[in-house]
Structure formats: structure tokens, C-alpha cells
C-alpha positions as CSV (number, residue, x, y, z in Angstrom):
1,M,-75.8,4.5,-86.7
2,N,-78.1,6.5,-84.4
3,A,-77.6,5.9,-80.7
4,R,-79.0,7.6,-77.6
5,I,-79.3,6.8,-73.9
6,L,-82.9,6.2,-73.2
7,K,-83.0,5.2,-69.5
8,T,-80.6,4.6,-66.6
9,F,-81.5,1.6,-64.4
10,F,-79.6,1.0,-61.2
11,G,-76.7,3.1,-62.2
12,V,-76.2,1.3,-65.6
13,S,-76.7,3.4,-68.6
14,T,-78.4,1.4,-71.4
15,L,-77.6,2.4,-74.9
16,F,-80.1,1.6,-77.6
17,A,-78.8,1.6,-81.1
18,L,-80.8,1.4,-84.3
19,C,-79.1,-1.0,-86.6
20,C,-80.6,-2.4,-89.8
21,G,-84.1,-1.6,-88.7
22,C,-83.9,-3.5,-85.3
23,F,-83.1,-2.4,-81.8
24,N,-80.0,-3.9,-80.2
25,V,-79.4,-3.4,-76.5
26,V,-75.8,-2.7,-75.5
27,I,-74.4,-1.8,-72.1
28,A,-72.5,1.3,-72.8
29,Q,-71.0,2.4,-69.6
30,T,-71.4,1.9,-65.9
31,A,-72.4,5.1,-64.1
32,L,-72.2,3.4,-60.7
33,T,-68.7,2.3,-60.0
34,A,-67.6,0.5,-56.9
35,S,-64.8,2.5,-55.4
36,V,-62.9,0.1,-53.3
37,K,-59.8,1.3,-51.7
38,V,-57.2,-1.4,-51.5
39,Q,-55.1,-0.9,-48.3
40,P,-51.6,-2.2,-48.4
41,S,-51.3,-5.0,-45.9
42,V,-49.8,-3.7,-42.7
43,E,-47.3,-6.3,-41.4
44,D,-47.7,-6.9,-37.7
45,K,-44.4,-5.9,-36.0
46,T,-45.4,-6.9,-32.5
47,V,-42.7,-8.8,-30.6
48,Y,-44.0,-11.3,-28.1
49,K,-42.1,-12.4,-25.0
50,M,-44.3,-15.5,-24.5
51,T,-46.4,-17.4,-27.0
52,E,-48.7,-20.4,-27.1
53,V,-46.2,-22.3,-29.1
54,P,-42.6,-21.0,-28.4
55,P,-40.0,-20.8,-31.1
56,K,-37.3,-23.5,-31.1
57,P,-34.3,-24.3,-33.2
58,S,-35.1,-26.6,-36.1
59,C,-32.4,-29.1,-34.9
60,G,-33.5,-28.9,-31.2
61,I,-32.1,-26.8,-28.4
62,M,-29.3,-29.1,-27.3
63,A,-28.0,-29.6,-30.9
64,Y,-28.2,-25.8,-31.4
65,L,-26.2,-25.1,-28.3
66,E,-23.6,-27.7,-29.4
67,Y,-23.5,-26.0,-32.8
68,T,-22.8,-22.6,-31.3
69,E,-20.1,-24.0,-28.9
70,E,-18.4,-25.7,-31.8
71,N,-18.6,-22.8,-34.2
72,I,-17.6,-19.9,-32.1
73,D,-14.2,-18.6,-33.2
74,R,-12.8,-17.7,-29.8
75,P,-10.4,-14.8,-30.2
76,I,-6.7,-15.3,-29.5
77,E,-6.8,-12.6,-26.8
78,A,-9.5,-14.5,-25.0
79,K,-7.5,-17.8,-25.3
80,K,-4.4,-16.1,-23.9
81,Q,-6.3,-14.6,-20.9
82,G,-8.2,-17.8,-20.3
83,V,-11.5,-16.1,-20.8
84,K,-14.3,-18.7,-20.6
85,G,-18.0,-18.6,-19.6
86,N,-21.4,-17.7,-20.9
87,V,-22.4,-14.8,-23.1
88,F,-26.1,-13.9,-22.5
89,V,-27.8,-12.8,-25.7
90,Q,-31.2,-11.5,-26.6
91,F,-32.6,-11.8,-30.1
92,I,-35.9,-11.9,-32.1
93,V,-37.0,-15.0,-33.9
94,E,-38.8,-13.6,-37.0
95,K,-41.9,-15.1,-38.6
96,D,-39.7,-16.9,-41.2
97,G,-37.4,-18.4,-38.5
98,K,-34.4,-16.0,-39.0
99,I,-32.7,-14.4,-36.1
100,S,-32.6,-10.6,-35.9
101,N,-31.7,-7.8,-33.4
102,I,-29.0,-9.8,-31.7
103,K,-27.9,-8.0,-28.5
104,V,-25.4,-9.0,-25.9
105,I,-27.0,-8.6,-22.4
106,K,-24.1,-9.8,-20.4
107,G,-20.8,-10.5,-22.1
108,L,-17.3,-11.8,-21.3
109,G,-15.3,-9.2,-23.3
110,S,-12.0,-9.9,-25.0
111,G,-13.8,-10.3,-28.3
112,C,-16.0,-13.2,-27.1
113,D,-19.2,-11.2,-27.4
114,E,-18.6,-10.3,-31.0
115,A,-17.7,-14.0,-31.8
116,V,-21.0,-15.2,-30.3
117,V,-23.0,-12.6,-32.4
118,Q,-21.2,-13.6,-35.6
119,C,-21.9,-17.3,-34.8
120,L,-25.6,-16.6,-34.2
121,Q,-25.9,-14.7,-37.5
122,K,-24.7,-17.8,-39.4
123,A,-26.7,-20.3,-37.3
124,P,-29.5,-22.4,-38.7
125,K,-33.1,-21.0,-38.8
126,W,-35.6,-21.6,-36.0
127,I,-39.1,-22.8,-36.1
128,P,-41.1,-19.6,-35.4
129,G,-43.4,-19.1,-32.5
130,M,-47.2,-19.3,-32.9
131,Q,-49.9,-17.2,-31.3
132,N,-53.6,-17.8,-32.2
133,G,-52.6,-20.0,-35.0
134,K,-50.4,-17.5,-36.7
135,T,-46.6,-17.2,-36.8
136,V,-45.3,-14.2,-34.8
137,R,-42.1,-12.5,-33.9
138,V,-40.8,-13.7,-30.5
139,Q,-38.0,-12.3,-28.3
140,K,-35.7,-15.0,-26.8
141,T,-32.8,-14.9,-24.4
142,L,-30.0,-17.6,-24.4
143,A,-26.8,-18.3,-22.6
144,I,-24.2,-19.3,-25.1
145,A,-21.1,-21.1,-23.8
146,V,-17.7,-19.9,-24.8
147,R,-15.0,-22.6,-24.0
């Protein structure tokens, strides 16, 4: 089989082969290749303080606060000392509704702060906040009652 490249049209080499007395046209190779760089998607890590649609607990805020009040394991030391009040926490509601970066802004001490953080880590997911039609990360601040 004799083959040779006769012409290149628009970056495509055309190979003509002589087989059994007739010409067959075969695309041999592409000289012009599209070099497309695929960039890995960069996840938006922006944390919003306010959004068009704010995040909210999937069960509603009142039910969420009741959940936290009922599920906080108040330390024995706090019970003995009669420590009660509100622990102010700040956290981020992630795009999937999970809570992350839980920080105590103003605590009660006597182990109550740690108990609130542990309760929030186990708490139900939230409905994430929305900005421009997309789910976004939102910072929230709550006062959690310790009784």
C-alpha cells in the first residue's frame, strides 16, 4: 500500500492511499488541535453576613432553639453553681446546610460554652442562604439558652 500526504486543508492532513487501483480518502491526523485548558473549578469561599434569602433551621428557629435547650448537657459544676443564661455563638452555615466554624462570642463559663458547641455540632442541618439565586456561605450569630 502506497500512501502519501498530498495537501493540508484547514489544518487537517488528508492521506490518499492507493488500494486496488482506486483512491480512498482517509483522514490521517489532525494537525490543528484545540488546546483547551480545563481549569479546576474554584469554590467560592466568600462568607456573607447578609443575603437576599437568609439561612434558617430546617425545622424553624423556635423548634431549633427548643432543640438546643433540651439537648445541652449542662455540666455538673454549672448546676452546682447555679450558672444559667445565654451563650452567644457565631458560626457559618455552609452551602450544604452544615454548621462550621462555631465560636463562642460571649459565654457563661463553667463548661457551659463547650456544652453549647457540642450541641450545635450535633444539631440538624440548616436551609442554606441564597444570593443571586445561588447557595452561599453565611455567618450567623445566635443566643443559645442554658437552663
